[in-house]
ZAMIKE-42439 format. One record per residue (C-alpha): x, y, z. Coordinates in pm, 1 decimal. Example, Ala and Ser with C-alpha at 12.3 -4.5 7.8 and 13.67 -1.06 7.14 Angstrom:
# ZAMIKE-42439
east; north; up
1230.0; -450.0; 780.0
1367.0; -106.0; 714.0
***
This chain:
# ZAMIKE-42439
east; north; up
0.0; 0.0; 0.0
129.6; 347.8; -87.5
113.8; 574.4; 216.8
6.2; 934.2; 158.6
183.5; 1204.9; 355.9
29.6; 1545.0; 425.4
276.2; 1821.9; 499.5
302.0; 2198.8; 512.1
556.8; 2385.9; 301.5
648.3; 2747.2; 377.5
691.2; 2946.2; 55.6
724.7; 3287.6; 220.1
698.0; 3422.3; 575.9
319.4; 3460.3; 547.1
232.8; 3185.2; 297.8
215.4; 2816.5; 384.3
103.2; 2547.3; 144.8
-59.7; 2221.3; 257.0
0.1; 1924.3; 26.0
-74.6; 1553.7; 28.6
180.3; 1341.5; -158.2
209.0; 974.0; -240.1
372.5; 742.0; -491.8
675.7; 771.5; -713.6
733.6; 840.1; -1081.3
622.1; 1125.6; -1300.7
488.2; 1409.6; -1084.2
118.4; 1490.9; -1122.9
-26.1; 1803.4; -962.3
-397.0; 1751.6; -892.7
-595.2; 2071.0; -835.6
-935.8; 2071.2; -669.5
-1230.0; 2298.8; -735.5
-1454.7; 2488.2; -497.4
-1573.8; 2169.9; -325.3
-1230.4; 2105.9; -176.7
-966.8; 1831.2; -195.6
-1209.1; 1539.9; -152.8
-1348.6; 1612.4; -502.2
-1019.7; 1500.5; -660.4
-912.0; 1237.3; -405.3
-1024.6; 958.3; -637.2
-796.4; 1085.6; -913.3
-497.4; 1080.4; -678.7
-582.0; 728.5; -563.0
-616.1; 616.1; -922.8
-273.7; 746.8; -1025.8
-70.8; 676.1; -712.1
67.1; 340.1; -827.3
236.9; 482.5; -1135.3
293.7; 849.4; -1052.3
406.0; 1085.2; -777.2
74.2; 1245.8; -683.1
73.6; 1595.8; -532.4
-264.7; 1723.3; -414.9
-255.3; 2067.3; -255.0
-528.0; 2226.5; -48.3
-566.3; 2577.1; -188.0
-484.5; 2837.7; 79.1
-808.9; 2936.7; 250.6
-983.4; 2604.3; 186.3
-1053.7; 2359.6; 469.8
-941.8; 2611.2; 734.3
-589.4; 2649.3; 591.5
-442.5; 3001.3; 628.2
-469.2; 3254.1; 344.0
-293.1; 3590.8; 370.6
-507.4; 3892.7; 283.2
-301.9; 3974.9; -27.4
-362.3; 3625.2; -167.5
-680.3; 3711.3; -351.4
-678.1; 3579.6; -707.0
-640.5; 3274.5; -929.0
-313.0; 3421.7; -1050.4
-181.9; 3396.9; -693.1
-267.6; 3026.5; -688.2
-110.6; 2962.6; -1029.1
210.5; 3145.3; -939.5
227.4; 2972.7; -600.5
213.9; 2627.7; -755.1
468.5; 2718.6; -1022.9
694.4; 2844.9; -745.3
653.4; 2515.0; -560.6
743.2; 2314.8; -872.7
1050.5; 2528.2; -928.1
1167.0; 2519.0; -565.2
1148.4; 2139.6; -562.5
1312.7; 2089.1; -901.3
1013.6; 1909.8; -1050.0
991.6; 1861.7; -1426.3
784.6; 1663.4; -1678.8
475.8; 1747.3; -1473.3
120.0; 1647.3; -1553.9
-135.9; 1897.1; -1419.6
-495.5; 1783.7; -1368.0
-754.7; 2039.5; -1262.7
-1124.7; 2005.5; -1186.3
-1355.9; 2306.7; -1228.9
-1176.8; 2596.5; -1055.0
-867.0; 2376.2; -1042.4
-880.0; 2352.3; -1421.6
-871.6; 2729.9; -1440.6
-564.6; 2732.2; -1214.2
-399.2; 2468.4; -1432.2
-464.1; 2667.0; -1749.2
-318.0; 2982.1; -1590.5
-13.1; 2780.3; -1486.3
38.6; 2648.0; -1838.6
20.2; 3000.4; -1981.8
285.6; 3121.1; -1735.9
515.7; 2815.9; -1751.5
811.7; 2975.3; -1922.7
1047.6; 2708.4; -1786.8
858.9; 2428.1; -1963.5
810.0; 2223.0; -1648.8
452.0; 2124.5; -1736.1
432.8; 1866.5; -2015.0
70.3; 1756.3; -1984.3
-260.1; 1922.4; -1892.1
-602.0; 1769.7; -1821.9
-895.2; 2003.9; -1761.1
-1215.8; 1854.4; -1617.2
-1522.8; 2077.6; -1661.9
-1294.1; 2375.4; -1619.2
-1404.2; 2734.8; -1573.1
-1179.0; 3035.6; -1623.3
-1239.0; 3171.4; -1973.7
-1496.9; 3412.2; -2109.2
-1696.7; 3279.9; -2406.5
-1941.4; 3520.2; -2565.6
-2299.1; 3403.8; -2524.9
-2201.8; 3115.1; -2293.5
-2223.5; 3241.7; -1933.0
-2100.4; 3044.0; -1636.0
-2374.2; 2952.1; -1389.9
-2372.3; 3178.2; -1082.5
-2277.4; 2915.7; -827.1
-2303.2; 3160.6; -538.4
-2673.3; 3211.5; -610.8
-2759.6; 2839.9; -590.8
-2912.8; 2668.0; -290.2
-2822.3; 2309.1; -204.6
-3096.4; 2161.7; -424.2
-2991.1; 2372.1; -722.8
-2623.8; 2284.2; -669.7
-2715.5; 1918.1; -712.4
-2948.7; 1985.4; -1005.6
-2694.9; 2187.4; -1203.6
-2383.4; 1991.2; -1103.8
-2485.8; 1626.4; -1144.4
-2644.5; 1400.0; -1401.6
-2824.0; 1210.1; -1124.2
-2898.1; 1497.4; -887.6
-3099.6; 1292.7; -639.7
-2800.5; 1067.5; -568.4
-2577.0; 1357.2; -476.8
-2814.7; 1605.9; -317.9
-2706.8; 1683.2; 37.5
-2979.8; 1817.5; 264.9
-2815.7; 2103.0; 459.6
-3001.9; 1989.2; 769.9
-2800.4; 1663.5; 769.3
-2457.8; 1829.9; 753.4
-2280.4; 1854.1; 1092.8
-2230.3; 2211.0; 1214.4
-1850.9; 2199.5; 1190.7
-1856.8; 2058.9; 839.2
-2115.7; 2316.5; 732.3
-1893.9; 2595.7; 867.3
-1596.7; 2466.2; 666.4
-1805.8; 2451.8; 350.2
-1927.6; 2806.0; 406.3
-1571.4; 2929.3; 464.5
-1460.3; 2755.0; 144.0
-1731.5; 2939.7; -48.7
-1618.6; 3267.6; 105.6
-1262.5; 3202.2; -6.7
-1380.7; 3108.7; -354.7
-1571.4; 3435.7; -378.7
-1254.1; 3625.0; -286.0
-1028.0; 3456.0; -541.5
-1278.3; 3400.1; -824.7
-1581.5; 3620.7; -766.2
-1482.6; 3940.9; -947.8
-1474.7; 3905.7; -1239.8
-1691.6; 3601.9; -1187.0
-1511.0; 3271.1; -1253.5
-1296.1; 3391.1; -1542.6
-991.1; 3582.9; -1653.8
-1096.7; 3807.0; -1947.0
-760.2; 3754.5; -2117.9
-710.2; 3383.0; -2063.0
-893.8; 3256.6; -2371.8
-664.4; 3456.6; -2598.6
-351.1; 3339.1; -2418.2
-421.9; 2967.6; -2447.8
-295.6; 2966.3; -2805.2
56.3; 2989.7; -2665.9
23.7; 2660.7; -2477.3
179.0; 2399.7; -2706.8
170.7; 2091.3; -2481.2
-96.6; 1823.8; -2545.2
-417.5; 1899.6; -2356.1
-717.7; 1683.0; -2271.0
-1043.0; 1869.3; -2203.1
-1307.0; 1651.9; -2037.4
-1672.4; 1743.6; -1995.1
-1953.3; 1567.7; -1814.9
-2236.7; 1557.2; -2066.8
-2494.6; 1680.9; -1812.9
-2287.6; 1964.2; -1664.7
-2503.3; 2275.5; -1631.9
-2246.9; 2492.6; -1456.0
-2085.9; 2554.3; -1796.2
-2243.6; 2486.0; -2134.7
-2128.5; 2235.8; -2399.6
-2025.0; 2524.4; -2625.6
-1820.2; 2674.3; -2342.9
-1623.5; 2352.7; -2291.2
-1576.0; 2307.7; -2665.6
-1440.9; 2663.2; -2693.9
-1194.3; 2588.6; -2414.9
-1056.9; 2291.7; -2608.3
-1050.8; 2479.4; -2938.4
-835.0; 2754.6; -2789.6
-537.6; 2519.9; -2746.5
-326.3; 2428.9; -3050.9
-302.8; 2061.9; -2945.6
-611.2; 1951.8; -2753.3
-871.3; 1683.0; -2768.4
-1222.5; 1723.8; -2632.8
-1404.0; 1425.5; -2483.6
-1743.4; 1376.5; -2321.4
-1806.6; 1161.7; -2014.1
-2160.6; 1029.2; -2040.9
-2408.6; 1025.1; -1752.2
-2197.4; 1271.5; -1556.4
-2218.7; 1636.5; -1461.4
-1965.3; 1891.2; -1337.8
-1764.4; 1633.9; -1138.5
-1737.9; 1326.8; -1363.5
-1451.1; 1188.7; -1154.3
-1705.8; 1140.8; -873.3
-2017.1; 1054.7; -1072.1
-1851.9; 830.0; -1333.9
-1502.9; 755.8; -1199.3
-1429.8; 451.3; -1414.1
-1512.9; 630.9; -1739.1
-1318.5; 940.4; -1632.8
-1013.7; 740.8; -1527.4
-1019.7; 547.0; -1854.7
-986.3; 874.3; -2046.0
-704.9; 989.2; -1818.6
-530.6; 654.5; -1875.4
-564.1; 683.8; -2254.1
-412.0; 1031.6; -2241.4
-119.1; 929.0; -2020.0
-62.9; 615.9; -2227.0
-30.9; 833.7; -2535.7
236.0; 1027.0; -2347.6
420.9; 706.5; -2265.7
343.2; 711.2; -1891.6
83.7; 436.1; -1869.9
160.4; 111.1; -1692.4
-39.6; -211.8; -1695.4
-156.1; -309.1; -1347.6
-71.9; -659.4; -1225.1
-335.7; -902.9; -1107.9
-367.0; -946.5; -732.1
-420.5; -1286.2; -570.9
-470.0; -1315.7; -194.3
-443.7; -1649.3; -16.2
-727.0; -1746.8; 220.4
-706.3; -1523.3; 525.0
-499.5; -1265.3; 337.0
-553.1; -892.4; 371.7
-463.7; -605.9; 604.0
-613.5; -648.4; 950.9
-799.4; -369.1; 1131.6
-956.9; -401.3; 1477.5
-1239.2; -168.9; 1581.1
-1346.3; -281.7; 1925.8
-1470.1; -640.9; 1888.7
-1517.2; -607.5; 1511.9
-1240.8; -734.4; 1283.7
-1184.2; -615.5; 927.9
-958.9; -770.5; 666.4
-894.5; -518.6; 387.8
-862.2; -714.5; 65.4
-827.9; -409.5; -162.0
-782.9; -49.5; -49.5
-809.6; 114.9; -391.8
-438.5; 94.9; -469.4
-491.3; -164.5; -742.0
-822.2; -34.4; -872.7
-709.2; 319.6; -948.1
-931.8; 436.6; -664.1
-1252.1; 303.1; -817.7
-1325.8; 34.5; -556.8
-1219.0; -98.7; -216.5
-1317.5; -429.9; -56.2
-1311.3; -548.4; 304.9
-1425.5; -859.1; 490.6
-1582.7; -793.0; 830.7
-1634.6; -1034.9; 1117.2
-1889.5; -922.0; 1376.8
-1946.5; -1106.9; 1704.2
-2300.9; -1154.2; 1833.3
-2456.8; -835.2; 1973.5
-2148.2; -622.0; 1893.8
-2213.5; -245.2; 1893.0
-2353.0; -133.4; 1558.8
-2242.3; 180.7; 1373.4
-2468.5; 483.4; 1417.6
-2718.8; 535.7; 1133.9
-2536.1; 737.0; 868.7
-2545.7; 862.4; 510.1
-2261.6; 859.2; 257.8
-2251.3; 1149.7; 14.4
-1957.3; 1042.9; -203.1
-1958.2; 663.7; -229.6
-2185.6; 361.7; -247.7
-2157.9; 44.7; -42.0
-2250.1; -314.6; -113.9
-2274.9; -591.6; 146.5
-2248.3; -963.5; 63.4
-2312.8; -1190.8; 359.9
-2074.4; -1487.7; 382.1
-2174.7; -1644.1; 712.0
-2439.9; -1593.4; 977.2
-2712.5; -1332.1; 954.1
-2699.5; -951.8; 953.1
-2989.4; -718.2; 1022.3
-2973.9; -415.1; 792.0
-3168.3; -92.6; 842.7
-3169.0; 72.5; 499.9
-3384.2; 379.7; 450.6
-3722.5; 299.7; 606.1
-3676.3; -77.1; 570.8
-3527.3; -331.8; 811.9
-3428.1; -670.5; 668.8
-3243.5; -979.4; 789.8
-2998.1; -1113.3; 533.6
-2834.0; -1454.2; 553.4
-2539.2; -1614.6; 376.8
-2548.3; -1549.3; 2.1
-2761.1; -1235.8; 37.8
-2664.0; -897.7; -105.6
-2754.1; -542.6; 0.2
-2664.6; -232.8; -205.4
-2675.1; 107.3; -34.5
-2671.3; 396.6; -283.8
-2535.8; 741.6; -207.9
-2769.8; 938.5; 16.1
-2953.4; 642.5; 173.8
-2936.1; 625.9; 557.0
-2832.7; 286.3; 688.4
-2678.9; 80.2; 965.4
-2649.0; -289.3; 1051.1
-2606.3; -527.5; 1343.9
-2553.0; -890.3; 1431.8
-2851.7; -968.4; 1651.8
-2793.1; -1343.0; 1637.4
-2600.4; -1574.7; 1865.7
-2315.4; -1666.8; 1629.8
-2048.0; -1457.4; 1455.8
-2134.7; -1314.1; 1114.4
-1904.9; -1236.4; 822.5
-1968.0; -1021.6; 516.5
-1783.6; -849.7; 234.0
-1826.3; -475.4; 182.0
-1752.3; -294.7; -143.3
-1679.0; 79.3; -142.4
-1715.6; 256.8; -477.7
-1512.7; 470.1; -504.2
-1262.6; 376.7; -236.0
-1176.3; 669.7; 0.3
-1405.7; 559.9; 286.6
-1189.7; 254.6; 350.2
-947.2; 493.1; 523.0
-1218.7; 590.7; 770.7
-1168.8; 252.8; 938.7
-793.9; 308.6; 968.9
-857.9; 645.6; 1130.1
-1123.7; 513.2; 1368.0
-900.7; 222.7; 1471.4
-605.8; 454.4; 1534.6
-821.4; 690.0; 1741.7
-954.8; 401.1; 1950.8
-603.8; 268.2; 2006.4
-503.6; 610.8; 2135.6
-801.7; 685.3; 2361.3
-1023.2; 378.1; 2392.5
-1392.3; 414.9; 2312.5
-1482.9; 728.7; 2119.8
-1763.3; 973.9; 2200.9
-2029.4; 1010.1; 1927.9
-1909.1; 1360.3; 1841.9
-1560.8; 1228.3; 1766.3
-1699.9; 951.8; 1544.9
-1915.6; 1208.5; 1361.3
-1610.5; 1430.7; 1311.7
-1410.5; 1149.0; 1151.6
-1707.2; 1044.7; 936.9
-1741.1; 1403.5; 817.8
-1392.2; 1397.7; 676.8
-1510.4; 1124.6; 440.0
-1825.7; 1309.6; 331.6
-2046.4; 1102.5; 559.7
-2303.7; 1229.9; 810.6
-2477.0; 1060.3; 1101.3
-2856.4; 1055.5; 1100.8
***
């Protein structure tokens, strides 16, 4: 397993940069949009086996410090170019989603040293296209954010009433920072479109077919502005195709990197009976069979063994991944939405995004089941919970809710 390391780099006396790094090989800088780093975590997990992934948290996002003078997309672009230069990085692939795509495009325009050799823009904003306005994101309520951002809005709608107070405050602060750096002029640099003609590296422009933050013509104009770009559509996806259709998005990223000579065939993985990484959470035992490392972040798989009458997880809702449960032995009682069912060996339960659920072993014998996580980031929740319990014993509900919140999950 490749271990990610989060660290803080001081670029000047009043500017620190928080980055998460993992893997080795060609460096890839992965730039998030207004939703924060979790929106691109799947991309980093997908690439970590073959590349050196660098995922910064933009200053001002997720409670990171932002000096008052740091107030524009140009500041972000110049900061990341400075980081690349200071660390001697070359042959860099830049991937940017939404606002992060804008930052990546501004970096490519300013990259006089030729450090950046590849650029992937995913539903990027940042240019002005006559007659194709960018949706005013700041004017949207939570329902409209889902409607305009996703192909399947109901799957990804997050009721504000279900978001923990601390997490809601972070989201609000992120929006405030985004307004500062990208609100005036709104979500674009008036000169950027005309400057893209000077970017000669190969560019991939991806668009979710159902994105209603920017129009199809807007995305097409972005691609057309580069001398060497291809424009591809991800079907059944909106503004964040890497979340809504990760496999299709990653396949297009792989095709692009393969064309650049950086692709690498993944090896098959065979685990002997009993194989896997062990995690203990109280009396419950998990064996992690796949943590996303070998699936490019698209899926994780764990086997759980639950003793009779072990404490059950609090009812909760996942907002960024789906879970499937396949019972191997014994019987598990699942509460899914408004329904409670008992499922024995050979039974399967699928819990889509947004559906409240929990489970328990109410029988008198141990039960075992497999859980799939698609995509994979939530598998790291169990590592974090286990580490916290090792450090302090049983955890208060507020602490569990805090850790869940970091993986876009809320208790009900």
